[in-house]
Residue, then its C-alpha position, 0 to 999 in steps of 0.5 A: m614617810p617618803l624618802d624625799l621628806i626623810k632626806t629633807f628633815t635629816y638635812l635640816s637637822i644638820h643645817l640647824t646645828i651648823g647654822f646655830s654653831v657658826a652664828y653663835v661663834m660669830t655673834g656670841s648671842v644665843a638668841l641671835a644665833g637661835g634666830i638665824a639657825i631657825i630662819e635660814p635653814c628652814i627656808n633652805a630645807v624647803a628649797f632643797f626639797f624642791h631642788e631634789k624634785a626638779w632633779k628627779r624630773v630631769g633624771a626621768r626625762p627620756k634620753l636623747l640620742s646623740a648624732 
């Protein structure tokens, strides 16, 4: 499995745990906290994956010489 995907899945698990905990403390509802914890971090994890890909492209660009 590529490192980008492993990183994405570990980030997702941390984010799910934090998202659920915060939503539960704020709402007191396991169902609502579970819904928030599933939807928001999953969307965020996809965004993170593409964010990492974009930064790899930035890092792979040839360096321009300073004047």
